[in-house]
C-alpha positions as CSV (number, residue, x, y, z in Angstrom):
1,M,-2.9,-77.7,84.3
2,N,-3.7,-74.9,81.9
3,N,-5.1,-72.3,84.2
4,V,-4.1,-72.5,87.8
5,N,-6.5,-69.9,89.1
6,E,-9.5,-71.6,87.4
7,L,-8.4,-75.0,88.8
8,I,-8.2,-73.6,92.3
9,D,-11.4,-71.7,92.0
10,S,-13.4,-74.7,90.6
11,H,-12.0,-77.4,92.8
12,I,-11.2,-75.8,96.1
13,L,-12.4,-72.3,96.8
14,K,-16.2,-73.0,96.5
15,S,-16.3,-74.8,99.8
16,D,-18.1,-73.3,102.7
17,K,-14.9,-73.9,104.7
18,V,-13.1,-71.2,102.8
19,H,-13.0,-67.8,104.4
20,Y,-12.4,-64.7,102.2
21,N,-10.8,-61.5,103.6
22,L,-11.8,-62.0,107.2
23,P,-11.5,-59.0,109.5
24,T,-8.4,-58.8,111.6
25,Q,-10.0,-59.6,114.9
26,Q,-11.7,-62.7,113.5
27,L,-8.4,-64.1,112.2
28,I,-6.8,-63.3,115.6
29,D,-9.6,-65.2,117.4
30,I,-9.1,-68.2,115.2
31,A,-5.4,-68.2,115.7
32,V,-5.8,-68.1,119.5
33,E,-8.5,-70.8,119.5
34,K,-7.0,-73.3,117.0
35,E,-3.3,-72.4,116.3
36,D,-1.8,-71.9,119.8
37,G,-1.7,-68.2,119.4
38,Y,-1.3,-66.0,122.4
39,I,-2.2,-62.3,123.0
40,A,0.6,-60.3,124.6
41,K,0.0,-57.5,127.0
42,S,0.5,-55.0,124.1
43,G,-2.3,-56.7,122.2
44,A,-0.1,-58.3,119.6
45,L,-0.7,-61.9,118.5
46,C,2.2,-64.1,119.4
47,I,3.0,-67.2,117.3
48,N,5.8,-69.7,117.4
49,T,6.8,-71.0,114.0
50,G,8.4,-74.2,115.4
51,K,11.3,-75.8,113.6
52,Y,11.8,-73.1,111.0
53,T,12.4,-69.6,112.4
54,G,14.0,-68.1,109.3
55,R,14.0,-68.4,105.5
56,S,15.1,-71.7,103.8
57,P,17.1,-70.4,100.8
58,N,18.2,-73.9,99.8
59,D,14.6,-74.9,99.4
60,R,13.6,-72.2,96.9
61,F,13.1,-73.2,93.2
62,I,12.1,-71.5,90.0
63,V,10.2,-73.6,87.5
64,D,12.4,-73.9,84.4
65,E,9.8,-72.8,81.8
66,P,10.4,-71.4,78.2
67,L,9.0,-68.0,79.3
68,V,11.9,-67.4,81.8
69,H,14.6,-69.9,80.8
70,N,16.9,-67.4,79.0
71,H,16.3,-64.6,81.5
72,I,16.9,-66.3,84.9
73,N,20.4,-66.0,86.4
74,W,20.5,-69.8,87.1
75,S,22.8,-70.3,90.1
76,K,23.0,-72.0,93.5
77,G,20.4,-69.5,94.8
78,N,18.2,-69.7,91.7
79,K,17.8,-73.4,91.3
80,P,15.6,-74.9,88.6
81,I,12.9,-77.4,89.0
82,S,11.0,-79.1,86.1
83,S,7.4,-78.3,85.2
84,E,6.6,-82.0,85.7
85,K,7.8,-81.9,89.3
86,F,6.0,-78.7,90.0
87,E,2.7,-80.0,88.6
88,N,3.0,-83.1,90.7
89,L,3.6,-81.0,93.8
90,F,0.8,-78.7,92.9
91,N,-1.6,-81.5,92.4
92,K,-0.5,-83.0,95.8
93,A,-1.3,-79.6,97.3
94,M,-4.7,-79.4,95.7
95,D,-5.5,-82.9,97.1
96,Y,-4.2,-81.8,100.5
97,I,-6.5,-78.7,100.8
98,D,-9.6,-80.4,99.3
99,N,-12.4,-79.9,101.8
100,K,-10.0,-78.2,104.3
101,E,-10.6,-74.9,106.1
102,L,-8.8,-72.2,104.3
103,F,-8.2,-68.4,104.6
104,I,-8.0,-66.2,101.5
105,F,-6.6,-62.7,101.2
106,D,-7.0,-60.6,98.0
107,G,-4.9,-57.5,97.7
108,F,-2.1,-55.8,95.9
109,V,1.7,-55.5,95.8
110,G,3.0,-52.1,94.7
111,A,1.6,-48.7,95.8
112,D,2.1,-47.2,92.3
113,L,-1.2,-47.9,90.4
114,E,0.8,-48.1,87.1
115,Y,2.9,-51.0,88.4
116,R,0.9,-52.7,91.2
117,M,0.0,-56.3,90.9
118,P,-3.1,-58.0,92.2
119,I,-2.3,-61.1,94.3
120,R,-4.2,-63.8,96.1
121,V,-2.8,-65.5,99.2
122,I,-4.3,-68.9,100.3
123,N,-3.4,-70.1,103.7
124,E,-4.2,-73.1,105.9
125,F,-3.4,-71.0,109.0
126,A,-5.4,-67.9,110.0
127,Y,-2.3,-66.3,111.5
128,Q,-0.5,-66.5,108.2
129,N,-3.5,-65.0,106.4
130,L,-3.4,-62.1,109.0
131,F,0.3,-61.8,108.1
132,A,-0.6,-61.4,104.4
133,Q,-3.3,-58.9,105.3
134,Q,-0.8,-56.8,107.3
135,M,2.1,-57.1,104.9
136,F,0.5,-56.5,101.5
137,I,-1.7,-53.6,100.4
138,K,-5.4,-53.8,101.3
139,P,-7.9,-52.9,98.6
140,K,-10.0,-49.9,98.9
141,E,-13.8,-50.0,98.7
142,G,-14.9,-51.5,95.4
143,E,-11.4,-52.8,94.4
144,R,-12.3,-56.4,95.2
145,E,-15.2,-56.4,92.8
146,N,-14.4,-58.8,89.9
147,F,-11.0,-59.3,91.5
148,K,-8.6,-61.3,89.3
149,P,-5.2,-62.1,90.9
150,E,-2.2,-62.0,88.6
151,F,-0.2,-64.2,91.0
152,T,-1.4,-66.6,93.6
153,V,0.5,-67.8,96.7
154,V,-0.5,-71.1,98.2
155,A,1.1,-71.5,101.7
156,L,0.6,-74.9,103.4
157,P,3.1,-75.3,106.3
158,D,1.8,-78.7,107.3
159,L,2.3,-80.2,103.8
160,K,5.8,-81.6,103.6
161,A,7.6,-82.7,100.5
162,V,9.4,-86.0,100.0
163,P,12.7,-85.0,98.3
164,E,13.3,-88.3,96.5
165,V,9.8,-88.2,95.0
166,D,9.2,-84.4,94.6
167,G,12.7,-83.3,93.5
168,T,13.1,-80.9,96.4
169,N,16.1,-80.5,98.8
170,S,14.1,-81.2,101.9
171,E,10.6,-81.3,103.3
172,V,10.4,-77.6,102.8
173,F,9.6,-76.1,99.4
174,I,9.2,-72.6,98.0
175,I,8.5,-72.9,94.2
176,I,7.7,-70.0,91.8
177,S,6.1,-70.7,88.4
178,F,6.0,-67.6,86.1
179,E,4.0,-69.4,83.4
180,K,1.3,-70.6,85.9
181,K,1.7,-67.5,88.0
182,V,1.8,-69.4,91.3
183,V,4.0,-69.5,94.3
184,L,3.7,-72.8,96.2
185,I,5.0,-73.0,99.8
186,G,5.1,-76.0,102.1
187,G,6.8,-77.5,105.1
188,T,7.6,-74.2,106.9
189,K,5.5,-71.9,109.2
190,Y,7.9,-69.0,108.8
191,S,5.8,-66.3,107.4
192,G,8.7,-64.4,105.8
193,E,8.6,-67.0,102.9
194,I,5.3,-65.5,101.8
195,K,6.6,-62.0,101.8
196,K,9.9,-62.7,100.1
197,S,8.5,-64.9,97.4
198,I,6.3,-62.1,96.1
199,F,9.3,-59.7,96.4
200,T,11.2,-62.2,94.2
201,V,8.4,-62.1,91.6
202,M,8.4,-58.3,91.5
203,N,12.2,-58.3,91.1
204,Y,11.9,-60.4,88.0
205,L,9.0,-58.5,86.4
206,L,9.8,-54.8,87.0
207,P,13.2,-54.4,85.2
208,F,11.4,-55.3,81.9
209,K,9.4,-52.1,82.5
210,N,12.5,-50.0,83.2
211,V,11.7,-50.0,87.0
212,L,14.5,-50.7,89.5
213,P,13.2,-53.1,92.2
214,M,15.1,-52.6,95.4
215,H,15.6,-54.4,98.7
216,C,15.6,-51.2,100.7
217,S,13.6,-49.1,103.2
218,A,12.7,-45.5,102.3
219,N,11.7,-42.4,104.1
220,I,11.1,-38.8,103.4
221,G,12.1,-35.5,105.2
222,E,10.0,-32.4,105.9
223,G,11.3,-30.8,102.7
224,G,10.3,-33.8,100.6
225,D,13.8,-35.3,100.3
226,V,13.7,-39.1,99.9
227,A,16.4,-41.4,101.3
228,L,16.8,-45.1,100.5
229,F,18.4,-47.7,102.9
230,F,19.8,-50.8,101.3
231,G,20.9,-53.8,103.3
232,L,20.4,-57.4,104.1
233,S,18.4,-58.6,107.1
234,G,20.0,-57.4,110.4
235,T,21.9,-54.5,109.0
236,G,19.6,-51.8,110.2
237,K,17.2,-51.0,107.3
238,T,14.1,-50.9,109.5
239,T,15.8,-49.3,112.5
240,L,17.5,-46.5,110.6
241,S,14.6,-45.6,108.4
242,A,12.3,-45.4,111.4
243,D,13.3,-41.8,112.2
244,K,11.1,-39.6,114.3
245,N,12.1,-36.6,112.2
246,R,11.2,-38.3,108.9
247,R,8.1,-40.1,107.5
248,L,8.4,-43.7,106.6
249,I,7.5,-44.7,103.1
250,G,8.3,-48.4,103.6
251,D,10.7,-50.6,105.5
252,D,11.9,-53.2,103.0
253,E,10.8,-53.4,99.3
254,H,10.5,-50.6,96.8
255,G,10.5,-49.7,93.1
256,W,12.2,-46.7,91.5
257,T,10.4,-45.2,88.4
258,E,10.9,-42.0,86.5
259,N,8.5,-40.4,88.9
260,G,10.1,-41.5,92.2
261,V,9.9,-44.5,94.5
262,F,6.9,-46.6,95.6
263,N,6.5,-49.2,98.4
264,F,5.7,-52.8,97.3
265,E,4.0,-53.5,100.7
266,G,1.4,-52.2,103.1
267,G,3.3,-53.3,106.2
268,C,6.6,-53.8,108.0
269,Y,8.4,-57.0,109.1
270,A,10.8,-55.8,111.7
271,K,13.5,-57.8,113.4
272,C,13.0,-57.2,117.1
273,I,15.8,-59.0,119.0
274,N,17.0,-56.6,121.8
275,L,14.2,-54.1,120.9
276,T,13.9,-51.2,123.3
277,E,11.5,-48.3,123.5
278,E,14.4,-45.9,124.0
279,H,16.3,-46.9,120.8
280,E,13.5,-47.8,118.5
281,P,10.3,-46.1,119.7
282,Q,8.5,-46.3,116.4
283,I,8.8,-50.1,116.1
284,W,8.1,-50.5,119.8
285,N,4.8,-48.5,119.6
286,A,3.8,-50.3,116.4
287,I,3.6,-53.6,118.2
288,K,0.0,-53.4,119.4
289,D,-3.5,-54.8,118.5
290,G,-3.3,-56.4,115.0
291,A,0.4,-56.9,115.0
292,I,2.1,-60.3,115.0
293,L,5.1,-61.4,117.0
294,E,6.9,-64.4,115.7
295,N,9.1,-66.5,118.0
296,V,9.3,-63.9,120.7
297,V,9.5,-65.2,124.3
298,I,6.5,-64.1,126.3
299,D,6.3,-64.0,130.1
300,E,3.4,-66.3,130.9
301,T,2.5,-64.3,134.0
302,S,2.7,-60.7,132.8
303,G,2.2,-61.2,129.1
304,E,5.2,-59.0,128.4
305,P,7.5,-59.9,125.6
306,D,11.1,-60.4,126.5
307,Y,12.9,-59.0,123.4
308,D,16.3,-59.9,124.7
309,D,15.6,-63.6,124.9
310,D,16.7,-65.6,121.9
311,K,15.4,-68.9,123.2
312,Y,13.8,-69.7,119.9
313,T,15.9,-67.7,117.5
314,E,17.7,-64.4,117.2
315,N,15.5,-63.8,114.1
316,T,12.5,-62.7,116.2
317,R,10.0,-60.7,114.1
318,A,7.2,-58.2,114.4
319,A,4.7,-57.8,111.5
320,Y,2.4,-54.8,111.5
321,P,0.6,-52.6,109.0
322,V,2.4,-49.4,108.1
323,E,-0.4,-47.3,109.6
324,H,0.9,-48.5,113.0
325,I,3.9,-46.1,112.4
326,D,3.1,-42.6,113.4
327,G,3.3,-40.2,110.4
328,A,3.9,-43.0,107.9
329,V,3.3,-42.1,104.2
330,M,0.1,-43.9,103.7
331,E,0.0,-43.6,99.9
332,G,3.4,-45.5,99.9
333,K,5.1,-43.2,97.5
334,G,7.8,-40.5,97.4
335,G,9.8,-38.5,94.9
336,I,13.2,-39.0,93.3
337,P,15.8,-40.1,96.0
338,K,18.3,-37.5,97.1
339,T,20.4,-39.9,99.2
340,I,21.2,-43.6,99.1
341,I,22.6,-45.5,102.1
342,F,24.2,-48.9,101.6
343,L,24.2,-50.7,105.0
344,T,26.7,-53.4,105.8
345,A,27.3,-55.2,109.1
346,D,31.0,-55.8,108.7
347,A,32.1,-58.4,111.2
348,T,35.8,-57.9,110.4
349,G,35.7,-54.3,111.8
350,V,37.8,-52.8,109.1
351,L,35.3,-50.8,106.9
352,P,34.7,-47.2,107.7
353,P,31.5,-46.3,109.6
354,I,30.6,-44.0,106.7
355,S,32.2,-43.3,103.3
356,K,31.0,-41.5,100.2
357,L,30.8,-43.4,96.9
358,T,31.2,-42.4,93.3
359,K,28.6,-43.7,90.8
360,E,31.0,-46.5,89.7
361,Q,31.8,-47.4,93.4
362,A,28.1,-47.4,94.1
363,M,27.5,-49.9,91.2
364,Y,30.5,-52.0,92.5
365,H,29.3,-52.2,96.1
366,F,25.7,-52.7,94.9
367,M,26.8,-55.7,92.8
368,S,29.1,-57.0,95.6
369,G,26.5,-56.6,98.4
370,Y,28.9,-57.3,101.2
371,T,27.8,-57.9,104.7
372,S,28.1,-60.4,107.5
373,K,25.0,-62.6,107.9
374,L,23.8,-62.3,111.4
375,A,22.7,-65.3,113.5
376,G,19.1,-66.5,113.0
377,T,18.3,-64.8,109.7
378,E,18.7,-68.2,108.0
379,R,18.8,-71.7,109.2
380,G,22.4,-72.8,110.1
381,I,23.7,-69.3,110.7
382,V,24.8,-69.2,114.4
383,E,27.4,-66.4,114.3
384,P,28.2,-63.6,111.9
385,T,29.4,-65.0,108.6
386,A,30.9,-62.9,105.8
387,T,28.9,-63.1,102.6
388,F,28.4,-61.3,99.3
389,S,24.8,-60.9,98.3
390,T,24.3,-59.1,95.0
391,C,22.1,-56.0,95.1
392,F,21.9,-56.3,98.9
393,G,19.3,-58.9,98.2
394,G,20.8,-61.7,96.1
395,P,18.4,-64.4,97.2
396,F,15.5,-62.5,95.7
397,M,17.1,-61.2,92.5
398,L,16.4,-63.5,89.5
399,L,18.1,-61.6,86.7
400,K,21.8,-61.0,86.3
401,P,23.2,-58.5,88.9
402,Q,24.4,-56.3,86.0
403,V,20.8,-55.7,85.0
404,Y,20.0,-54.1,88.4
405,A,23.3,-52.3,88.7
406,K,22.9,-50.7,85.2
407,L,19.5,-49.4,86.2
408,L,20.9,-48.1,89.5
409,G,23.9,-46.4,87.8
410,E,21.6,-44.7,85.2
411,K,19.4,-43.3,87.9
412,I,22.3,-42.1,90.1
413,E,23.7,-40.2,87.2
414,Q,20.4,-38.9,85.9
415,Y,19.3,-37.5,89.3
416,N,22.7,-36.7,90.8
417,T,21.9,-38.9,93.9
418,N,24.4,-39.1,96.7
419,V,25.5,-42.6,97.8
420,F,27.1,-43.5,101.1
421,L,28.4,-46.8,102.4
422,V,27.6,-47.2,106.1
423,N,29.1,-49.9,108.4
424,T,26.7,-50.8,111.2
425,G,28.9,-53.7,112.2
426,W,32.1,-53.8,114.3
427,T,34.7,-51.3,115.2
428,G,37.9,-51.5,117.2
429,G,38.5,-55.1,116.1
430,P,36.6,-58.0,114.5
431,Y,33.6,-59.8,116.0
432,G,34.5,-61.2,119.4
433,V,37.2,-58.6,119.9
434,G,35.8,-55.2,118.9
435,N,32.4,-53.7,119.6
436,R,29.3,-53.2,117.5
437,M,29.1,-49.6,116.2
438,K,27.0,-47.5,118.6
439,L,23.5,-46.9,117.1
440,K,23.6,-43.2,118.1
441,Y,26.7,-42.7,116.1
442,T,25.2,-44.4,113.1
443,R,22.1,-42.4,113.3
444,S,24.1,-39.2,113.5
445,M,26.1,-40.1,110.4
446,V,23.1,-41.1,108.4
447,R,21.2,-37.9,109.4
448,A,24.3,-35.8,108.4
449,A,24.4,-37.5,105.0
450,M,20.7,-36.9,104.4
451,K,20.9,-33.2,105.5
452,G,23.9,-32.6,103.2
453,E,26.2,-31.9,106.1
454,L,28.8,-34.1,104.6
455,D,28.8,-32.4,101.2
456,N,31.4,-29.8,102.0
457,V,33.7,-31.5,104.6
458,D,37.2,-32.8,103.9
459,Y,37.6,-36.4,103.0
460,I,40.6,-38.8,103.2
461,K,41.1,-41.9,101.1
462,D,41.2,-45.4,102.6
463,P,44.4,-46.9,101.2
464,I,43.0,-50.4,100.7
465,F,39.3,-49.9,99.8
466,N,39.8,-46.5,98.1
467,L,36.8,-45.2,100.0
468,S,36.3,-41.5,100.7
469,I,36.0,-41.0,104.5
470,P,34.8,-37.8,106.0
471,T,37.2,-36.2,108.5
472,E,34.3,-34.9,110.6
473,C,30.7,-35.5,111.2
474,P,28.3,-33.8,113.7
475,D,27.9,-35.7,117.0
476,V,30.4,-38.3,116.1
477,P,34.0,-38.5,117.6
478,Q,36.6,-38.0,114.9
479,T,38.5,-41.1,116.1
480,V,35.5,-43.3,115.2
481,L,35.5,-42.2,111.6
482,E,38.8,-43.7,110.5
483,P,38.7,-47.4,111.4
484,S,42.4,-48.1,111.8
485,N,42.4,-45.5,114.7
486,T,40.0,-47.7,116.7
487,W,42.2,-50.8,116.7
488,G,44.8,-51.4,119.4
489,S,47.3,-52.6,116.7
490,E,47.7,-51.0,113.3
491,D,49.4,-54.1,111.9
492,A,46.4,-56.3,113.0
493,Y,44.0,-53.9,111.3
494,Y,45.9,-53.9,108.0
495,T,46.2,-57.7,108.1
496,K,42.4,-58.1,108.6
497,A,41.7,-55.4,106.0
498,N,43.9,-57.2,103.4
499,E,41.9,-60.4,104.1
500,L,38.6,-58.6,103.5
501,A,40.0,-56.9,100.3
502,E,41.0,-60.3,98.9
503,S,37.5,-61.5,99.5
504,F,36.1,-58.6,97.6
505,I,38.4,-59.1,94.7
506,K,37.8,-62.8,94.5
507,N,34.0,-62.3,94.7
508,F,34.0,-59.7,91.9
509,E,35.8,-62.1,89.5
510,Q,32.3,-63.6,88.7
511,F,31.3,-60.3,86.9
512,K,32.9,-60.4,83.5
513,D,30.9,-58.0,81.4
514,V,31.3,-54.8,83.4
515,S,33.2,-51.7,82.6
516,E,36.8,-51.0,83.7
517,D,35.6,-48.0,85.7
518,I,33.5,-50.4,87.9
519,K,36.3,-53.0,88.1
520,N,38.7,-50.2,89.2
521,A,36.6,-49.9,92.4
522,N,38.2,-53.2,93.6
523,P,40.3,-52.8,96.7
524,K,44.1,-52.8,96.5
525,I,46.1,-55.2,98.6
526,L,48.9,-53.5,100.6
527,G,52.3,-55.1,100.7
């Protein structure tokens, strides 16, 4: 298998059953006719992905090839698979799709022309091809002439692996080969695997070009000030970056160059459990003709989505092109970030709702990537579970965390960017005792940070986490800002805070080759 794209082209894609770059409506019609798709009252295409309603991180492999062997941070999350096993699975996939109806999308990832990558997505389901069309960047007129993809995604949900034969962990497989420039996906209908596999590819390639790839959303204010929002699924990236007073650059994946930031994608993939028009009007209004709803319960009589119903999963999703967001930055680019927001959904209820970080603290918390995974974002997660995910996107970062953190620290220092840690999780006690932080308070804190309203207020130091907590913030009660004040028992608070501090310290032991300044950001256990 010397040239994958030539093999695919010559053996598979010459069939009259292969459809290239079909219009949106045609893909929707096929999904409704052949794939159990349903049109909601809003006009969105509704799909149920069946058994798999979230990512399958234990089923993602990187082909262990000479090109990448010494660069990959091999770990539980970055598991190797041999070239032989990959070729066998690839050949099985080629046999599987021979003479099969297929749907092809040719487009780009990366809004910056200097760094964008042409990609081809091959699907056996029309709805997943529509997903690719909505999530990635559509070519402009003439850009598909002599189109040559740099990476090809082959997504075949009905092709299942045999672990004892194929060397996989289960029937599901997501395999990335950098030498062959192919992503091979099988066994799962969850569309997020397509999106995140290409994100993973970009996260590997861009640091070699001195570009920081980021799992973050980005928006821009009226004065041109750019803000970044880092966080894992369910922490509020999409919600908080969708601000009526600011323009959205992108909701999930970006690169930071010497000229500013650029969106990797051309669409949004918003979590929509408990979605309301009042709290998230931009997302609500974006779910219309051309959008896709995954695993959302639909009333069969009215055709109305029930966003509160988690019958299938809490990880209900809406996919739509960025143009569905009023005022979105269609060119997908912005200037140098003025403000960075790290989002964490702390289920212990002890982290401050907002705190300001030094450069070293920013690098520390970036490498730590603490949050609580929320139910449904991955298989097997049924209640909030504490986790540390490097760079707030560990499953998608193939290089050592220090590589990404070094790039971040250099940019913070060079551009004097403000960094804040924002807890969108619990207050007044841990999960099951306290309450989730009110969204209106979080919005007020984030807006104050972006406007510079927290630059000249007084700060107090958290005695355990050494975080700088503002003593005041517009439209937020002072009692909310200092977390120990919200608990019924101070002793209970410090017991839980010490437990979380120990977790931070233990997790950071894995990072040996970092400076003492960064290590000093570790919490201090109180006696």
